[in-house]
C-alpha positions as a printed Julia matrix, in Angstrom:
248×3 Matrix{Float64}:
  44.51  -97.8     5.48
  46.64  -94.71    4.96
  48.11  -92.55    7.64
  45.86  -89.61    8.78
  47.69  -86.58   10.11
  46.45  -84.56   13.08
  46.54  -81.22   11.21
  44.09  -82.54    8.66
  41.55  -83.31   11.38
  42.1   -79.84   12.89
  41.54  -78.17    9.48
  38.29  -80.02    8.95
  37.11  -79.02   12.4
  37.89  -75.31   11.73
  36.0   -75.28    8.41
  33.01  -76.87   10.05
  32.97  -74.26   12.83
  33.09  -71.4    10.3
  30.14  -72.85    8.35
  28.1   -73.25   11.52
  28.79  -69.64   12.55
  27.63  -68.36    9.12
  24.34  -70.24    9.43
  23.8   -68.82   12.93
  24.49  -65.21   11.83
  22.08  -65.51    8.88
  19.31  -66.59   11.22
  19.95  -63.66   13.57
  19.82  -61.15   10.69
  16.45  -62.46    9.59
  15.08  -62.06   13.09
  16.28  -58.39   13.22
  14.53  -57.5     9.96
  11.27  -59.06   11.19
  11.41  -57.07   14.43
  12.12  -53.79   12.59
   9.17  -54.2    10.23
   8.81  -55.05    6.59
   9.03  -51.46    5.26
  11.37  -50.57    2.39
  15.0   -50.09    3.12
  16.62  -46.68    2.89
  20.18  -45.81    2.15
  22.67  -47.93    4.07
  20.18  -50.73    4.71
  18.08  -48.83    7.34
  14.29  -48.57    7.1
  13.09  -45.41    5.24
  11.26  -42.64    7.24
   7.48  -42.87    7.16
   5.14  -39.86    6.95
   5.18  -39.54   10.72
   8.97  -39.33   10.94
  10.57  -36.02   12.01
  12.01  -33.85    9.24
  15.74  -34.16    8.69
  17.88  -31.65   10.51
  18.34  -28.4     8.57
  15.04  -28.58    6.63
  12.7   -25.54    6.52
   9.18  -25.91    7.86
   6.58  -23.15    7.28
   3.29  -22.86    9.14
   0.4   -20.6     8.13
  -0.43  -17.69   10.41
  -4.14  -16.74   10.29
  -4.7   -13.09    9.44
  -1.22  -12.62    8.0
  -2.2   -12.73    4.34
  -2.36   -8.95    4.01
   0.43   -7.1     2.28
   2.32   -4.29    3.91
   1.96   -0.87    2.4
   4.82    1.53    2.07
   5.92    2.35    5.57
   2.89    0.53    6.98
   1.9    -2.8     8.45
  -0.71   -5.41    7.69
  -3.58   -6.04   10.07
  -6.3    -8.61    9.55
  -5.26   -9.04    5.94
  -5.68   -5.37    5.05
  -2.9    -3.0     4.31
  -2.49    0.08    6.5
   0.49    1.42    4.69
   0.81    5.21    4.67
   0.43    7.46    1.65
   2.99   10.03    0.5
   2.32   13.66   -0.43
   1.99   12.61   -4.07
  -1.08   10.44   -3.48
  -4.26   11.8    -5.0
  -7.52   12.34   -3.11
 -10.53   14.65   -3.14
 -10.68   15.12    0.65
  -9.37   18.04    2.67
  -6.55   17.32    5.11
  -5.11   19.01    8.15
  -7.13   21.12   10.55
  -5.87   19.31   13.64
  -4.06   22.43   14.82
  -7.36   24.34   15.05
  -9.94   23.64   17.8
 -13.2    22.36   16.39
 -15.13   25.32   17.85
 -12.99   27.81   15.91
 -12.79   26.09   12.5
 -14.12   27.83    9.41
 -17.2    26.18    7.87
 -17.87   26.02    4.14
 -21.32   27.5     4.68
 -19.82   30.82    5.81
 -17.39   31.11    2.89
 -17.77   32.26   -0.7
 -15.46   30.43   -3.12
 -14.03   31.83   -6.35
 -11.23   30.77   -8.71
  -8.83   33.46   -9.92
  -6.89   32.36  -13.04
  -3.21   33.3   -13.14
  -2.41   32.26  -16.7
  -0.7    29.23  -18.19
   2.91   28.33  -18.94
   4.61   25.16  -20.25
   1.29   23.34  -20.51
   0.25   24.11  -16.93
  -2.57   26.37  -15.71
  -2.14   28.32  -12.47
  -4.84   29.83  -10.26
  -5.78   30.88   -6.73
  -8.77   29.3    -5.01
 -10.05   32.22   -2.93
 -12.34   31.84    0.08
 -14.06   34.96    1.45
 -15.51   34.9     4.96
 -19.14   36.03    5.08
 -19.62   35.13    8.76
 -17.84   35.54   12.08
 -14.13   35.14   12.76
 -12.78   31.62   12.27
  -9.56   29.69   11.69
  -8.29   27.07    9.24
  -5.08   25.16    8.55
  -4.03   22.59    5.97
  -5.1    21.66    2.45
  -8.51   22.07    0.84
 -10.31   19.17   -0.79
 -11.61   19.61   -4.34
 -14.18   17.97   -6.58
 -14.81   18.99  -10.19
 -18.48   18.8   -11.18
 -20.58   19.0   -14.34
 -23.43   21.43  -15.08
 -25.81   18.95  -13.42
 -23.5    18.7   -10.39
 -22.26   15.23  -11.4
 -18.77   14.32  -10.31
 -15.9    14.54  -12.81
 -12.61   12.71  -12.24
 -10.59   14.69   -9.68
  -7.36   14.0    -7.82
  -5.77   16.48   -5.41
  -2.0    16.47   -4.91
  -0.25   18.44   -2.18
   2.55   20.91   -2.81
   4.67   20.5     0.32
   7.18   23.28   -0.45
   5.39   25.42    2.17
   4.36   24.16    5.59
   0.7    24.55    6.6
   0.05   27.42    9.01
  -3.01   28.44   10.98
  -4.94   31.18    9.19
  -7.2    33.45   11.27
  -9.97   34.72    9.05
 -11.91   37.74   10.27
 -15.26   38.76    8.84
 -15.01   39.74    5.14
 -11.34   38.7     5.04
  -9.98   36.18    2.54
  -7.65   33.2     2.43
  -6.52   31.23   -0.59
  -4.96   28.01   -1.83
  -2.55   28.13   -4.79
  -3.53   25.61   -7.47
  -2.18   24.27  -10.76
  -3.24   21.62  -13.3
  -2.18   20.25  -16.65
  -3.46   21.46  -20.03
  -1.84   18.69  -22.1
  -3.37   15.23  -22.46
  -1.52   12.47  -20.63
  -1.36    8.73  -21.23
  -4.79    7.14  -21.45
  -6.56   10.39  -22.34
  -7.92   11.58  -25.67
  -5.23   13.21  -27.79
  -7.83   15.04  -29.92
 -10.46   17.35  -28.48
 -10.88   17.56  -24.71
  -8.55   15.35  -22.66
 -11.29   15.09  -20.0
 -14.88   16.38  -19.7
 -14.99   20.16  -19.18
 -16.18   20.98  -15.63
 -18.74   23.67  -14.86
 -18.06   23.94  -11.16
 -15.66   23.2    -8.32
 -16.65   22.01   -4.85
 -14.22   23.11   -2.12
 -13.97   21.32    1.22
 -12.2    22.73    4.28
  -9.93   20.84    6.69
 -11.83   19.4     9.63
 -15.24   20.61    8.44
 -18.15   18.96    6.67
 -19.84   20.31    3.56
 -18.43   22.23    0.61
 -18.39   25.71   -0.89
 -19.14   25.98   -4.62
 -17.14   27.96   -7.18
 -17.88   28.44  -10.88
 -15.39   26.86  -13.32
 -14.82   28.15  -16.83
 -11.2    27.15  -17.33
 -11.59   24.09  -19.5
 -10.81   20.44  -18.81
  -8.23   19.31  -16.25
  -5.82   16.96  -18.0
  -3.87   14.25  -16.2
  -7.12   12.55  -15.16
  -8.29   15.53  -13.14
  -5.1    16.02  -11.12
  -4.89   19.39   -9.36
  -1.91   20.37   -7.21
  -2.7    22.63   -4.27
  -0.59   24.38   -1.66
  -1.64   24.93    1.99
  -4.14   27.65    2.87
  -2.63   31.12    3.34
  -3.92   34.56    4.32
  -5.01   37.0     1.6
  -6.17   36.44   -1.96
  -2.88   35.42   -3.54
  -1.17   36.92   -6.62
  -3.0    39.29   -8.94
  -4.74   37.69  -11.92
  -2.74   37.25  -15.1
């Protein structure tokens, strides 16, 4: 029998210990995976997040806010899904505006006024006129912009849009019996986009209904000045004392 050295026995013992340790570690790793669950592994060997896991840090989460679906108007806010944005002086309407500076008991009523339209001629495709209101009743006051509605011979409504000329500030007009006040007015005589380019740009009105600020009802004036181009847009200035410029 050959000679067996002590270092050979020590080397065999060391290799055996290493193999035993490897087997033990493998068993421990299997136990850890079973305890953590059998879900798929994510990056780095960790289990991937399920649907109930919190979102990673830095992600954006958005929640719906009931009633917030409305869009803000210009200079306005949304409330209950409806826009309350304000309108500028260029927005068209047929209603009168203003009148807040005059007490309700002193406001002029359309029923006590006679309305007429005084033409002032045309220039550069624009007609000019004064809408004159003559007081047939007792003294009253008014302030602001009249409302207008073009009508047909049968009193049917024709497209109308009133724009405000804000070059002059509204002032309170005191109208004594038989006195007059007026609103300067202008409108286009040339067809605009979307209107007939041959014949009348719009139906020719036969009358004009005039509303006063802060009052119900209208006064009626005859209209024999042809169609109002620009889809019925009429620009008016605030009410002023007198009957305006002389006719042209």
